[in-house]
N, CA, C and O atoms as a printed pandas DataFrame, in Angstrom:
     atom_number atom_name residue_name chain_id  residue_number  x_coord  y_coord  z_coord
0              1         N          MET        A               1  170.801  160.311  157.400
1              2        CA          MET        A               1  170.821  160.658  158.686
2              3         C          MET        A               1  170.631  162.257  159.016
3              4         O          MET        A               1  171.203  163.218  158.503
4              5         N          SER        A               2  169.761  162.218  159.914
5              6        CA          SER        A               2  168.892  163.367  160.312
6              7         C          SER        A               2  169.782  164.652  160.685
7              8         O          SER        A               2  169.420  165.810  160.472
8              9         N          ASP        A               3  171.194  164.214  161.369
9             10        CA          ASP        A               3  171.857  165.449  161.845
10            11         C          ASP        A               3  173.059  165.645  160.737
11            12         O          ASP        A               3  174.159  166.062  161.101
12            13         N          ALA        A               4  172.840  165.386  159.642
13            14        CA          ALA        A               4  173.801  165.681  158.449
14            15         C          ALA        A               4  173.779  167.342  158.294
15            16         O          ALA        A               4  172.807  168.095  158.239
16            17         N          ILE        A               5  175.052  167.607  158.250
17            18        CA          ILE        A               5  175.339  168.973  158.072
18            19         C          ILE        A               5  175.008  169.372  156.431
19            20         O          ILE        A               5  175.465  168.670  155.529
20            21         N          PRO        A               6  174.197  170.529  156.163
21            22        CA          PRO        A               6  174.049  170.577  154.532
22            23         C          PRO        A               6  175.235  171.165  153.771
23            24         O          PRO        A               6  176.028  171.914  154.342
24            25         N          PRO        A               7  175.345  170.873  152.642
25            26        CA          PRO        A               7  176.675  171.539  151.860
26            27         C          PRO        A               7  176.834  172.787  151.857
27            28         O          PRO        A               7  175.887  173.535  151.614
28            29         N          ALA        A               8  178.011  173.219  152.116
29            30        CA          ALA        A               8  178.315  174.589  152.084
30            31         C          ALA        A               8  177.969  175.424  150.582
31            32         O          ALA        A               8  178.050  174.715  149.579
32            33         N          SER        A               9  177.682  176.527  150.426
33            34        CA          SER        A               9  177.512  177.151  149.100
34            35         C          SER        A               9  178.896  177.643  148.725
35            36         O          SER        A               9  179.830  177.499  149.514
36            37         N          MET        A              10  179.044  178.183  147.620
37            38        CA          MET        A              10  180.314  178.648  147.096
38            39         C          MET        A              10  180.647  179.900  147.873
39            40         O          MET        A              10  181.769  180.248  148.243
40            41         N          GLN        A              11  179.466  180.541  148.069
41            42        CA          GLN        A              11  179.804  181.859  148.910
42            43         C          GLN        A              11  180.263  181.516  150.245
43            44         O          GLN        A              11  181.254  182.001  150.792
44            45         N          GLU        A              12  179.450  180.620  150.749
45            46        CA          GLU        A              12  179.945  180.443  152.265
46            47         C          GLU        A              12  181.392  179.955  152.360
47            48         O          GLU        A              12  182.099  180.225  153.331
48            49         N          LEU        A              13  181.875  179.109  151.145
49            50        CA          LEU        A              13  183.466  178.748  151.364
50            51         C          LEU        A              13  184.048  179.840  151.234
51            52         O          LEU        A              13  184.949  180.030  152.051
52            53         N          LEU        A              14  183.776  181.014  150.150
53            54        CA          LEU        A              14  184.704  182.037  150.070
54            55         C          LEU        A              14  184.546  182.996  151.417
55            56         O          LEU        A              14  185.503  183.629  151.863
56            57         N          ASP        A              15  183.541  183.019  151.867
57            58        CA          ASP        A              15  183.399  183.887  153.202
58            59         C          ASP        A              15  184.340  183.416  154.306
59            60         O          ASP        A              15  185.039  184.204  154.943
60            61         N          ARG        A              16  184.326  181.897  154.535
61            62        CA          ARG        A              16  185.400  181.290  155.325
62            63         C          ARG        A              16  186.700  181.333  155.081
63            64         O          ARG        A              16  187.537  181.377  155.983
64            65         N          PHE        A              17  187.026  181.321  153.629
65            66        CA          PHE        A              17  188.566  181.672  153.296
66            67         C          PHE        A              17  188.795  183.138  153.687
67            68         O          PHE        A              17  189.914  183.433  154.107
68            69         N          GLU        A              18  187.950  183.990  153.603
69            70        CA          GLU        A              18  188.147  185.523  153.715
70            71         C          GLU        A              18  188.452  185.591  155.350
71            72         O          GLU        A              18  189.482  186.054  155.840
72            73         N          ILE        A              19  187.369  185.047  156.059
73            74        CA          ILE        A              19  187.791  185.136  157.503
74            75         C          ILE        A              19  188.958  184.785  158.038
75            76         O          ILE        A              19  189.587  185.512  158.807
76            77         N          ASP        A              20  189.432  183.305  157.554
77            78        CA          ASP        A              20  190.527  182.894  157.890
78            79         C          ASP        A              20  191.606  183.890  157.584
79            80         O          ASP        A              20  192.415  184.176  158.467
80            81         N          ASP        A              21  191.665  184.366  156.548
81            82        CA          ASP        A              21  192.882  185.296  155.711
82            83         C          ASP        A              21  192.733  186.428  156.814
83            84         O          ASP        A              21  193.777  186.846  157.314
84            85         N          LEU        A              22  191.437  186.995  157.265
85            86        CA          LEU        A              22  191.449  188.051  157.892
86            87         C          LEU        A              22  192.150  188.078  159.464
87            88         O          LEU        A              22  192.744  189.016  159.994
88            89         N          LEU        A              23  191.829  186.541  160.084
89            90        CA          LEU        A              23  192.784  186.209  161.295
90            91         C          LEU        A              23  194.099  186.112  161.126
91            92         O          LEU        A              23  194.817  186.576  162.012
92            93         N          THR        A              24  194.680  185.510  159.994
93            94        CA          THR        A              24  196.069  185.623  159.773
94            95         C          THR        A              24  196.726  186.959  159.638
95            96         O          THR        A              24  197.765  187.265  160.223
96            97         N          ARG        A              25  196.028  187.766  158.795
97            98        CA          ARG        A              25  196.528  189.199  158.876
98            99         C          ARG        A              25  196.674  190.017  160.109
99           100         O          ARG        A              25  197.577  190.826  160.325
100          101         N          TYR        A              26  195.659  189.707  160.912
101          102        CA          TYR        A              26  195.671  190.087  162.191
102          103         C          TYR        A              26  196.909  189.599  163.019
103          104         O          TYR        A              26  197.571  190.384  163.699
104          105         N          THR        A              27  197.207  188.160  162.919
105          106        CA          THR        A              27  198.246  187.751  163.884
106          107         C          THR        A              27  199.516  188.080  163.195
107          108         O          THR        A              27  200.533  188.173  163.883
108          109         N          MET        A              28  199.567  188.242  162.093
109          110        CA          MET        A              28  200.815  188.566  161.324
110          111         C          MET        A              28  201.259  190.115  161.551
111          112         O          MET        A              28  202.459  190.374  161.639
112          113         N          ALA        A              29  200.360  191.055  161.637
113          114        CA          ALA        A              29  200.433  192.404  161.948
114          115         C          ALA        A              29  201.027  192.502  163.253
115          116         O          ALA        A              29  202.116  193.044  163.440
116          117         N          VAL        A              30  200.260  191.935  164.243
117          118        CA          VAL        A              30  200.703  192.004  165.639
118          119         C          VAL        A              30  202.143  191.519  165.964
119          120         O          VAL        A              30  202.975  192.190  166.574
120          121         N          ASP        A              31  202.342  190.165  165.436
121          122        CA          ASP        A              31  203.623  189.493  165.496
122          123         C          ASP        A              31  204.912  190.264  164.917
123          124         O          ASP        A              31  206.047  190.226  165.392
124          125         N          ASN        A              32  204.507  190.924  163.860
125          126        CA          ASN        A              32  205.649  191.696  163.084
126          127         C          ASN        A              32  205.719  193.003  163.254
127          128         O          ASN        A              32  206.566  193.633  162.620
128          129         N          ALA        A              33  204.852  193.649  164.130
129          130        CA          ALA        A              33  204.579  195.002  164.434
130          131         C          ALA        A              33  204.496  195.609  163.004
131          132         O          ALA        A              33  205.337  196.448  162.679
132          133         N          GLU        A              34  203.622  195.265  162.224
133          134        CA          GLU        A              34  203.227  195.828  161.041
134          135         C          GLU        A              34  201.674  196.408  161.328
135          136         O          GLU        A              34  200.606  195.916  160.963
136          137         N          TRP        A              35  201.935  197.679  162.145
137          138        CA          TRP        A              35  200.626  198.247  162.791
138          139         C          TRP        A              35  199.768  198.646  161.585
139          140         O          TRP        A              35  198.551  198.479  161.666
140          141         N          GLU        A              36  200.277  199.129  160.541
141          142        CA          GLU        A              36  199.415  199.830  159.342
142          143         C          GLU        A              36  198.608  198.464  158.741
143          144         O          GLU        A              36  197.516  198.675  158.212
144          145         N          LEU        A              37  199.024  197.309  158.795
145          146        CA          LEU        A              37  198.553  196.246  158.258
146          147         C          LEU        A              37  197.091  195.995  158.908
147          148         O          LEU        A              37  196.240  195.399  158.246
148          149         N          LEU        A              38  196.821  196.449  160.186
149          150        CA          LEU        A              38  195.907  196.393  160.971
150          151         C          LEU        A              38  194.768  197.195  160.390
151          152         O          LEU        A              38  193.624  196.977  160.789
152          153         N          ASP        A              39  195.057  198.281  159.300
153          154        CA          ASP        A              39  194.000  199.044  158.701
154          155         C          ASP        A              39  193.205  197.957  157.681
155          156         O          ASP        A              39  192.036  198.166  157.358
156          157         N          THR        A              40  193.931  196.812  157.222
157          158        CA          THR        A              40  193.111  195.837  156.424
158          159         C          THR        A              40  192.234  194.669  157.058
159          160         O          THR        A              40  191.614  193.750  156.522
160          161         N          VAL        A              41  192.416  195.055  158.472
161          162        CA          VAL        A              41  191.614  194.058  159.502
162          163         C          VAL        A              41  190.474  194.732  159.902
163          164         O          VAL        A              41  189.343  194.265  159.767
164          165         N          PHE        A              42  190.729  195.845  160.403
165          166        CA          PHE        A              42  189.303  196.668  161.023
166          167         C          PHE        A              42  189.026  197.811  160.045
167          168         O          PHE        A              42  189.844  198.351  159.301
168          169         N          THR        A              43  187.863  198.054  160.167
169          170        CA          THR        A              43  187.265  199.188  159.572
170          171         C          THR        A              43  187.462  200.507  160.250
171          172         O          THR        A              43  187.590  200.405  161.470
172          173         N          PRO        A              44  187.517  201.693  159.775
173          174        CA          PRO        A              44  187.812  202.921  160.326
174          175         C          PRO        A              44  186.799  203.267  161.783
175          176         O          PRO        A              44  187.209  203.824  162.800
176          177         N          ASP        A              45  185.738  202.886  161.597
177          178        CA          ASP        A              45  184.809  202.827  162.797
178          179         C          ASP        A              45  184.808  201.809  163.847
179          180         O          ASP        A              45  184.024  201.814  164.795
180          181         N          ALA        A              46  185.782  200.873  163.626
181          182        CA          ALA        A              46  185.582  199.818  164.563
182          183         C          ALA        A              46  186.203  200.231  166.166
183          184         O          ALA        A              46  187.106  200.992  166.515
184          185         N          ARG        A              47  185.354  199.431  166.856
185          186        CA          ARG        A              47  185.668  199.784  168.332
186          187         C          ARG        A              47  186.326  198.306  168.943
187          188         O          ARG        A              47  185.653  197.287  169.097
188          189         N          ILE        A              48  187.557  198.407  169.204
189          190        CA          ILE        A              48  188.357  197.379  169.641
190          191         C          ILE        A              48  188.845  197.218  171.122
191          192         O          ILE        A              48  189.540  198.112  171.607
192          193         N          ASP        A              49  188.529  196.183  171.813
193          194        CA          ASP        A              49  188.589  196.012  173.130
194          195         C          ASP        A              49  189.465  195.081  173.875
195          196         O          ASP        A              49  189.113  193.921  174.090
196          197         N          TYR        A              50  190.436  195.491  174.216
197          198        CA          TYR        A              50  191.586  194.566  174.775
198          199         C          TYR        A              50  191.642  194.584  176.264
199          200         O          TYR        A              50  192.626  194.192  176.891
200          201         N          THR        A              51  190.437  195.100  176.871
201          202        CA          THR        A              51  190.281  195.277  178.490
202          203         C          THR        A              51  190.223  193.930  179.265
203          204         O          THR        A              51  190.680  193.860  180.406
204          205         N          SER        A              52  189.698  192.931  178.684
205          206        CA          SER        A              52  189.739  191.663  179.176
206          207         C          SER        A              52  191.030  191.205  179.523
207          208         O          SER        A              52  191.145  190.417  180.461
208          209         N          ALA        A              53  192.302  191.707  178.707
209          210        CA          ALA        A              53  193.515  191.156  178.798
210          211         C          ALA        A              53  194.370  192.404  179.524
211          212         O          ALA        A              53  195.563  192.564  179.265
212          213         N          GLY        A              54  193.700  193.209  180.389
213          214        CA          GLY        A              54  194.437  194.364  180.836
214          215         C          GLY        A              54  194.914  195.619  179.962
215          216         O          GLY        A              54  195.716  196.475  180.334
216          217         N          GLY        A              55  194.280  195.559  178.762
217          218        CA          GLY        A              55  194.703  196.617  177.638
218          219         C          GLY        A              55  193.513  197.792  177.964
219          220         O          GLY        A              55  192.909  198.050  179.006
220          221         N          ILE        A              56  193.455  198.358  176.665
221          222        CA          ILE        A              56  192.548  199.489  176.479
222          223         C          ILE        A              56  191.521  198.907  175.543
223          224         O          ILE        A              56  191.533  197.803  174.999
224          225         N          ALA        A              57  190.365  200.165  175.442
225          226        CA          ALA        A              57  189.706  199.752  174.126
226          227         C          ALA        A              57  189.497  201.237  173.394
227          228         O          ALA        A              57  189.452  202.290  174.031
228          229         N          GLY        A              58  189.394  201.150  172.148
229          230        CA          GLY        A              58  189.558  202.336  171.378
230          231         C          GLY        A              58  189.265  202.138  169.947
231          232         O          GLY        A              58  188.683  201.134  169.536
232          233         N          ASN        A              59  189.707  203.187  169.121
233          234        CA          ASN        A              59  189.379  203.002  167.632
234          235         C          ASN        A              59  190.805  202.374  167.198
235          236         O          ASN        A              59  191.701  202.220  168.028
236          237         N          PRO        A              60  190.954  202.013  165.799
237          238        CA          PRO        A              60  191.973  201.360  165.122
238          239         C          PRO        A              60  193.345  202.292  165.478
239          240         O          PRO        A              60  194.359  201.732  165.896
240          241         N          THR        A              61  193.300  203.548  165.307
241          242        CA          THR        A              61  194.283  204.411  165.372
242          243         C          THR        A              61  194.750  204.525  166.927
243          244         O          THR        A              61  195.957  204.765  166.954
244          245         N          GLU        A              62  194.258  204.444  168.070
245          246        CA          GLU        A              62  194.534  204.247  169.324
246          247         C          GLU        A              62  194.982  203.116  169.498
247          248         O          GLU        A              62  196.053  203.058  170.102
248          249         N          ILE        A              63  194.451  202.034  169.118
249          250        CA          ILE        A              63  194.685  200.761  169.331
250          251         C          ILE        A              63  196.345  200.423  168.738
251          252         O          ILE        A              63  197.234  199.882  169.396
252          253         N          LYS        A              64  196.430  200.865  167.459
253          254        CA          LYS        A              64  197.827  200.729  166.916
254          255         C          LYS        A              64  198.785  201.374  167.739
255          256         O          LYS        A              64  199.850  200.799  167.966
256          257         N          GLN        A              65  198.536  202.546  168.238
257          258        CA          GLN        A              65  199.592  203.247  169.049
258          259         C          GLN        A              65  199.812  202.530  170.326
259          260         O          GLN        A              65  200.966  202.313  170.697
260          261         N          TRP        A              66  198.740  202.126  171.061
261          262        CA          TRP        A              66  198.743  201.383  172.197
262          263         C          TRP        A              66  199.462  199.999  171.925
263          264         O          TRP        A              66  200.226  199.596  172.802
264          265         N          LEU        A              67  199.293  199.275  170.841
265          266        CA          LEU        A              67  200.017  197.865  170.645
266          267         C          LEU        A              67  201.484  198.180  170.623
267          268         O          LEU        A              67  202.255  197.492  171.292
268          269         N          ALA        A              68  201.910  199.169  169.900
269          270        CA          ALA        A              68  203.209  199.542  169.506
270          271         C          ALA        A              68  203.931  199.710  170.822
271          272         O          ALA        A              68  205.118  199.387  170.807
272          273         N          VAL        A              69  203.363  200.217  172.106
273          274        CA          VAL        A              69  204.008  200.575  173.154
274          275         C          VAL        A              69  203.901  199.359  173.975
275          276         O          VAL        A              69  204.945  198.891  174.429
276          277         N          ALA        A              70  202.763  198.777  174.228
277          278        CA          ALA        A              70  202.385  197.740  175.119
278          279         C          ALA        A              70  203.372  196.458  174.625
279          280         O          ALA        A              70  204.043  195.857  175.464
280          281         N          LEU        A              71  203.405  196.095  173.218
281          282        CA          LEU        A              71  204.091  194.832  172.850
282          283         C          LEU        A              71  205.692  195.193  172.716
283          284         O          LEU        A              71  206.470  194.256  172.540
284          285         N          SER        A              72  206.062  196.188  172.776
285          286        CA          SER        A              72  207.599  196.663  172.643
286          287         C          SER        A              72  208.532  195.713  173.623
287          288         O          SER        A              72  209.672  195.329  173.358
288          289         N          ILE        A              73  207.835  195.449  174.724
289          290        CA          ILE        A              73  208.535  194.561  175.827
290          291         C          ILE        A              73  208.674  193.242  175.367
291          292         O          ILE        A              73  209.495  192.555  175.975
292          293         N          PHE        A              74  208.131  192.782  174.536
293          294        CA          PHE        A              74  208.256  191.545  173.886
294          295         C          PHE        A              74  208.884  191.360  172.557
295          296         O          PHE        A              74  208.280  191.437  171.488
296          297         N          PRO        A              75  210.139  191.110  172.710
297          298        CA          PRO        A              75  210.927  190.923  171.410
298          299         C          PRO        A              75  210.579  189.750  170.411
299          300         O          PRO        A              75  210.951  189.784  169.238
300          301         N          VAL        A              76  209.979  188.903  170.846
301          302        CA          VAL        A              76  209.508  187.744  170.031
302          303         C          VAL        A              76  208.056  187.518  170.339
303          304         O          VAL        A              76  207.583  187.255  171.445
304          305         N          ARG        A              77  207.386  187.664  169.143
305          306        CA          ARG        A              77  205.757  187.281  169.314
306          307         C          ARG        A              77  205.575  186.272  168.278
307          308         O          ARG        A              77  206.188  186.335  167.212
308          309         N          GLN        A              78  204.842  185.447  168.528
309          310        CA          GLN        A              78  204.101  184.624  167.603
310          311         C          GLN        A              78  202.569  184.024  167.824
311          312         O          GLN        A              78  202.400  183.259  168.774
312          313         N          HIS        A              79  201.777  184.260  167.216
313          314        CA          HIS        A              79  200.430  183.566  167.213
314          315         C          HIS        A              79  200.159  182.624  166.599
315          316         O          HIS        A              79  200.079  182.756  165.377
316          317         N          LEU        A              80  199.914  181.321  167.204
317          318        CA          LEU        A              80  199.578  180.030  166.523
318          319         C          LEU        A              80  198.065  179.912  166.470
319          320         O          LEU        A              80  197.480  179.680  167.528
320          321         N          LEU        A              81  197.473  180.030  165.508
321          322        CA          LEU        A              81  195.900  179.884  165.486
322          323         C          LEU        A              81  195.629  178.292  165.451
323          324         O          LEU        A              81  196.363  177.475  164.895
324          325         N          GLY        A              82  194.436  178.005  166.150
325          326        CA          GLY        A              82  194.181  176.648  166.202
326          327         C          GLY        A              82  192.788  176.451  165.560
327          328         O          GLY        A              82  192.472  176.898  164.458
328          329         N          ASN        A              83  191.858  175.604  166.519
329          330        CA          ASN        A              83  190.434  175.358  166.105
330          331         C          ASN        A              83  189.706  176.688  166.012
331          332         O          ASN        A              83  189.835  177.608  166.820
332          333         N          LYS        A              84  188.858  176.687  164.844
333          334        CA          LYS        A              84  188.244  177.966  164.616
334          335         C          LYS        A              84  186.669  177.339  164.144
335          336         O          LYS        A              84  186.343  176.439  163.371
336          337         N          ARG        A              85  185.919  178.248  164.977
337          338        CA          ARG        A              85  184.367  177.843  164.724
338          339         C          ARG        A              85  183.817  179.263  164.063
339          340         O          ARG        A              85  183.734  180.297  164.725
340          341         N          ILE        A              86  183.541  179.189  163.004
341          342        CA          ILE        A              86  182.880  180.109  162.245
342          343         C          ILE        A              86  181.499  179.684  161.742
343          344         O          ILE        A              86  181.209  178.738  161.009
344          345         N          THR        A              87  180.669  180.663  162.346
345          346        CA          THR        A              87  179.282  180.624  162.105
346          347         C          THR        A              87  178.903  181.975  161.074
347          348         O          THR        A              87  179.103  183.142  161.412
348          349         N          ILE        A              88  178.399  181.610  159.938
349          350        CA          ILE        A              88  177.960  182.518  159.064
350          351         C          ILE        A              88  176.231  182.498  158.974
351          352         O          ILE        A              88  175.636  181.434  158.803
352          353         N          ASP        A              89  175.550  183.736  159.103
353          354        CA          ASP        A              89  174.053  183.911  158.876
354          355         C          ASP        A              89  173.966  185.180  157.998
355          356         O          ASP        A              89  174.018  186.281  158.546
356          357         N          GLY        A              90  173.849  185.085  156.812
357          358        CA          GLY        A              90  173.719  186.039  156.028
358          359         C          GLY        A              90  174.972  186.831  155.741
359          360         O          GLY        A              90  176.004  186.332  155.293
360          361         N          ASP        A              91  174.788  188.197  156.056
361          362        CA          ASP        A              91  175.868  189.180  156.009
362          363         C          ASP        A              91  176.702  189.187  157.421
363          364         O          ASP        A              91  177.611  190.008  157.546
364          365         N          THR        A              92  176.455  188.450  158.282
365          366        CA          THR        A              92  177.011  188.510  159.779
366          367         C          THR        A              92  177.699  187.143  159.910
367          368         O          THR        A              92  177.202  186.087  159.518
368          369         N          ALA        A              93  178.801  187.263  160.456
369          370        CA          ALA        A              93  179.745  186.012  160.948
370          371         C          ALA        A              93  180.002  186.292  162.433
371          372         O          ALA        A              93  179.964  187.378  163.012
372          373         N          ALA        A              94  180.270  185.077  162.920
373          374        CA          ALA        A              94  180.716  185.120  164.477
374          375         C          ALA        A              94  181.779  184.107  164.280
375          376         O          ALA        A              94  181.577  183.126  163.564
376          377         N          VAL        A              95  183.024  184.329  164.952
377          378        CA          VAL        A              95  184.394  183.561  165.000
378          379         C          VAL        A              95  184.808  183.317  166.427
379          380         O          VAL        A              95  184.840  184.197  167.286
380          381         N          ARG        A              96  185.136  181.995  166.620
381          382        CA          ARG        A              96  185.618  181.812  167.910
382          383         C          ARG        A              96  187.141  181.080  167.502
383          384         O          ARG        A              96  187.028  180.067  166.812
384          385         N          ALA        A              97  188.300  181.425  167.800
385          386        CA          ALA        A              97  189.513  180.835  167.078
386          387         C          ALA        A              97  190.382  180.484  168.737
387          388         O          ALA        A              97  190.458  181.283  169.671
388          389         N          TYR        A              98  190.845  179.333  168.706
389          390        CA          TYR        A              98  191.861  179.128  169.912
390          391         C          TYR        A              98  193.341  179.621  169.324
391          392         O          TYR        A              98  193.745  179.481  168.170
392          393         N          PHE        A              99  193.946  180.162  170.307
393          394        CA          PHE        A              99  195.485  180.556  169.916
394          395         C          PHE        A              99  196.365  180.324  171.031
395          396         O          PHE        A              99  195.987  180.305  172.202
396          397         N          PHE        A             100  197.707  180.125  170.589
397          398        CA          PHE        A             100  198.678  180.089  171.567
398          399         C          PHE        A             100  199.733  181.012  171.367
399          400         O          PHE        A             100  200.068  181.215  170.200
400          401         N          ASN        A             101  200.326  181.615  172.279
401          402        CA          ASN        A             101  201.126  182.665  171.753
402          403         C          ASN        A             101  202.550  182.677  172.522
403          404         O          ASN        A             101  202.622  183.340  173.556
404          405         N          PRO        A             102  203.623  182.009  172.084
405          406        CA          PRO        A             102  204.851  181.674  172.837
406          407         C          PRO        A             102  205.443  182.972  172.520
407          408         O          PRO        A             102  205.622  183.344  171.360
408          409         N          MET        A             103  205.777  183.730  173.657
409          410        CA          MET        A             103  206.463  185.001  173.680
410          411         C          MET        A             103  207.543  185.092  174.486
411          412         O          MET        A             103  207.606  184.254  175.385
412          413         N          TYR        A             104  208.618  186.078  174.380
413          414        CA          TYR        A             104  209.660  186.200  175.316
414          415         C          TYR        A             104  209.445  187.599  175.773
415          416         O          TYR        A             104  208.857  188.409  175.058
416          417         N          LEU        A             105  209.935  187.916  177.015
417          418        CA          LEU        A             105  209.648  189.169  177.512
418          419         C          LEU        A             105  211.001  189.780  178.185
419          420         O          LEU        A             105  211.712  189.099  178.925
420          421         N          HIS        A             106  211.245  190.951  177.896
421          422        CA          HIS        A             106  212.421  191.612  178.185
422          423         C          HIS        A             106  212.241  191.953  179.702
423          424         O          HIS        A             106  211.215  192.530  180.065
424          425         N          ASN        A             107  213.151  191.631  180.534
425          426        CA          ASN        A             107  213.056  191.757  182.047
426          427         C          ASN        A             107  213.980  193.074  182.331
427          428         O          ASN        A             107  214.971  193.354  181.657
428          429         N          PRO        A             108  213.478  193.866  183.477
429          430        CA          PRO        A             108  214.217  195.029  183.733
430          431         C          PRO        A             108  215.960  195.041  183.629
431          432         O          PRO        A             108  216.646  195.996  183.264
432          433         N          ASP        A             109  216.395  193.816  184.021
433          434        CA          ASP        A             109  217.805  193.570  184.147
434          435         C          ASP        A             109  218.567  193.115  182.767
435          436         O          ASP        A             109  219.729  192.721  182.662
436          437         N          GLY        A             110  217.631  193.272  181.792
437          438        CA          GLY        A             110  218.181  193.050  180.226
438          439         C          GLY        A             110  218.023  191.576  179.789
439          440         O          GLY        A             110  218.138  191.269  178.602
440          441         N          SER        A             111  217.783  190.752  180.661
441          442        CA          SER        A             111  217.600  189.344  180.186
442          443         C          SER        A             111  216.309  188.931  179.760
443          444         O          SER        A             111  215.489  189.817  180.004
444          445         N          GLU        A             112  215.768  187.853  179.176
445          446        CA          GLU        A             112  214.576  187.596  178.670
446          447         C          GLU        A             112  214.057  186.396  179.346
447          448         O          GLU        A             112  214.805  185.611  179.930
448          449         N          ARG        A             113  212.695  186.237  179.265
449          450        CA          ARG        A             113  212.116  184.912  179.884
450          451         C          ARG        A             113  210.848  184.572  178.932
451          452         O          ARG        A             113  210.194  185.418  178.323
452          453         N          TYR        A             114  210.660  183.389  178.922
453          454        CA          TYR        A             114  209.625  182.793  178.324
454          455         C          TYR        A             114  208.354  183.167  178.801
455          456         O          TYR        A             114  208.133  182.881  179.978
456          457         N          ALA        A             115  207.300  183.847  178.049
457          458        CA          ALA        A             115  206.045  184.343  178.594
458          459         C          ALA        A             115  205.171  183.876  177.859
459          460         O          ALA        A             115  204.730  184.686  177.043
460          461         N          PRO        A             116  204.578  182.478  177.820
461          462        CA          PRO        A             116  203.579  182.164  176.857
462          463         C          PRO        A             116  202.128  182.418  177.200
463          464         O          PRO        A             116  201.704  182.296  178.349
464          465         N          GLY        A             117  201.447  182.743  176.263
465          466        CA          GLY        A             117  199.978  183.044  176.673
466          467         C          GLY        A             117  199.092  182.388  175.607
467          468         O          GLY        A             117  199.660  181.720  174.744
468          469         N          GLY        A             118  197.835  182.504  175.580
469          470        CA          GLY        A             118  196.683  181.677  174.702
470          471         C          GLY        A             118  195.563  181.917  175.329
471          472         O          GLY        A             118  195.474  182.402  176.457
472          473         N          GLY        A             119  194.523  181.534  174.503
473          474        CA          GLY        A             119  193.111  181.871  174.763
474          475         C          GLY        A             119  192.205  181.655  173.515
475          476         O          GLY        A             119  192.548  180.939  172.573
476          477         N          TYR        A             120  191.138  182.263  173.572
477          478        CA          TYR        A             120  190.212  181.843  172.410
478          479         C          TYR        A             120  189.638  183.359  172.339
479          480         O          TYR        A             120  188.777  183.655  171.510
């Protein structure tokens, strides 16, 4: 078969597991408001950009502070990761992952409403 995918090396498999773990740590940090856990996800010189979702762009310290405030109106957060496409080329990787984020939003009157989100 000419379109066969070559077998993955042990290093590639380990890299894929590490990337998967990184995605999980990110979602758990955000869902559980464990902002310091994001220090294990992003390097200190990272530039993180949430502007496509109406947020800010900034360094990890700025992002942690912003997330703590921006997500405080959501008493329930949960990211469910789905299909992941990981492309590894030497020391560089690109990842695209689908997510579903069923959340609840605090309304000004004190009630809550279901506010699901998702994307990739």
